N, C-alpha and C positions, 0 to 999 in steps of 0.2 A: 485475522493470523497473529498469533500469540507473538509477543515481543519475544525475543532470543536475546540474552546475554553472551557474547563470543570474545575469546581470547585469541591473539596472536601467536607465533611462532615462539617468543619468550614467555609464554604464559600469562602476559598480564591482558586485563580486560580491555576494549578497546570500544569507543562510541560506535551507537549504531548511524545508519544514514538519517532514521525518523530524529533520532535524541538530537543530533547535529541541527538540523532544520528547525525543529521545534525549539530549542533554544535562540535561536536569530531570528525568526518572524513570527509577529503575532500570529496567533491563532494560528500557529504552523502547525498542532495537532488535530486541526479540523472540528467541526462545530460540533460533532458527539464526544469528544476528548474533554472539550470543557463544559457540555452539559454535565458529560458521568460525572466531573469532578464535583460542582458546583452544584450540582443536585442529588443525583443517583448515590455516590460517595459519603455527601455527606448525612443525607439522609437514612442511610445505612447504619452509620455510625450511629447516626442520633438515636438509631431508632423509630423512624419515624415511618419508614415505608420496610414494611415487610417485605413486599413480593414486586424489591429492588433489582430481579433479574427479570421480573415480565417489563416492568416499567423502562429499562435499558432497551430492552426488547423494542418496545412500541417506538422511543424515542430515536432508535435508528433507521425504524420503519423500513420500507418495503425495500430500500435499495442495498442493505442488508441481507434480508432475506433473498432477493436476486441475486447477491454475490455469493449467497452460500449454494445456492442452486447450479451454479455457473460451475463451483470450485467440486462438486458432487459429480457433476457431468464430464468435468474433463480428465477429473481424475477416478472418481469409482470410490473415494474415500467417505467415510460417514461424514455428517455433519449432523448440526441440533436441528430435528426436524421435529420434534415437538410441535404439534400445529396447533394448541394451544396458546402458544407463547405469543400467536399472530391475531390480529383482527383479521374476519373476512376481507374484508377492505383491503388493510393490507397485504395478506395473500395474495388476492387476485390483482395486484398491483403490481408485486412482484413476480407474478408467472409472467400478467405482461411485458415486464422487461426481461425476462429469462427468454421469452421468445423471440425478442426482437435481438437478441444476443444469438440464437439459433440459427435466424436467418440470416445475420452476418457468418457467423462461422461458415454456414454451410456455404456460401457466396465466395467466400475467402479461399476455402479448402487450405485452410492452417492444419497442421498436426502438431499437437501438443506433442513434446520431446522432455520436457522436465517441468513439475511443480514445487515451490516453495523451495526455493535454493538458496542456504544459508552460507554466505561466502564473507573470508577476511582477506581485506586490503593489506599486504605487507607493505608496500609501496608504499602507501598513505595513510596508513593505521586504520581503518575504520569497517566496519562489517556492516552486512544487511542481508535482509532476504528478499527476493524477490518474489513477484507471482507464478509468472509462469514463462517458457521460453517454448518457440514454433518453431517448425521451418514451413515455408512459403511452397508453393508448387514448383517454381524456378530454382529452388535449393535455398532462397535468403532465409538468413537467420534473424526472428523476430523477438523483440523482448516484449512480452506485454504485462500490464500493470493494471488492477484494476479498481476502482477509485467510488465510493459510494457518499457524492454530496451534490449540493444543488446543484456544482457549477464547478468547471477545473480551475483549480488555483495554481499560481507558478510556482508555490511547494512542491507540487505534482510532477514537475519539470525539471526542478532540481532534484527531487529522487529519482526520474527515470534515467537521468543523466549520471548520479552515482552508481545505482545498479547498471549499467552498461559499463562501466570503466571497470566496475567489481568483477564482472562477467570474463572482459577481456583480457583482463591481468590471471586470471586463474584459470584460462582456457588458451591450452595451443593452437587449437584450431577454432572452428565453427565460430568467428566473430559476429558480434552484432550488425546487421544491415540494415533494419528497420527498427522503428521506438513505435508501438501501439499504447492509447492509455485507453481504458476501456470503462464507460463511467454509467453508475445506476442512480437513477435520481433518488433520495432519500423519502421523501414522500409519494410521489407517484410510481416511481421505479421504471421511471423514463430509462432507455437504453441511447449511449451516444460513443462513437468512434471518433477517436482522433488520431491523424499520424501526424507523432515530432519530427519536422527535417531535421535531420544531420546536425546543420549550422546551428540550430535552434539549440540542438543537443550538447554542442562544443560550447555555445557561448554561455548556457545552464552551469557546465562543471568549471568551467572558471568561477561561477558564481558559488557553489558549492565548499571549493578548494577555498573561497576568502571566507565560509563562512567555519571553515574548521581554522583556520587562523585566529579566527575571532576567539572562537572556542577556546583555544588556548591562551591567547592572551587574557581571555577572562580569569582563565583559572589560577595565570601568573598573577593576577591581582586581586584576587580573591585571598592570595597567603598573606599580602599587608591588610586587606580589610578584616581580617579574620572571620 
């Protein structure tokens, strides 16, 4: 998903959910982000890796590939299907993860209502773009977040909590009832599903607000340090 800079009603840029979390948590932007900064971006700047796009794809692995398959399936939007960017092993693993998603998707009977929704919180002054909003057969509204990683991180729970608050603030109806995280393994493409209890979401929201406060204090202190 592309990073989007958003403005509030006053026309000022606000920090994003991922930006706030990344600045407060070591490794908050994930292993791939750190890898690209320390290897892909560096090598591209130095001219050491003329095939940096392919190299980045290989680092992302089957998880990112499976993620793309899922987005294409749920939205019908085109994605980077350049088969040559992926090894046979990577593609096969991604296909396995995608099949796992399809089985889960069919069993839950979730209907995807919206995807890649960008919102701005005027009450809390931050922005974010969630992956998907769906509805269950019983009418419950579910927030769905896709993750490409070896395991779930606590940063992902903060992120989902912040997205949930964003959605509820910017919508008069259809408040979030359920919070789902879908993980695609980087190396083997394995698919895993986690349902995050509302009690945990509420606790994570408190943590996210603390990160916001720390960001604000840090901004003030930087005026002193120059």
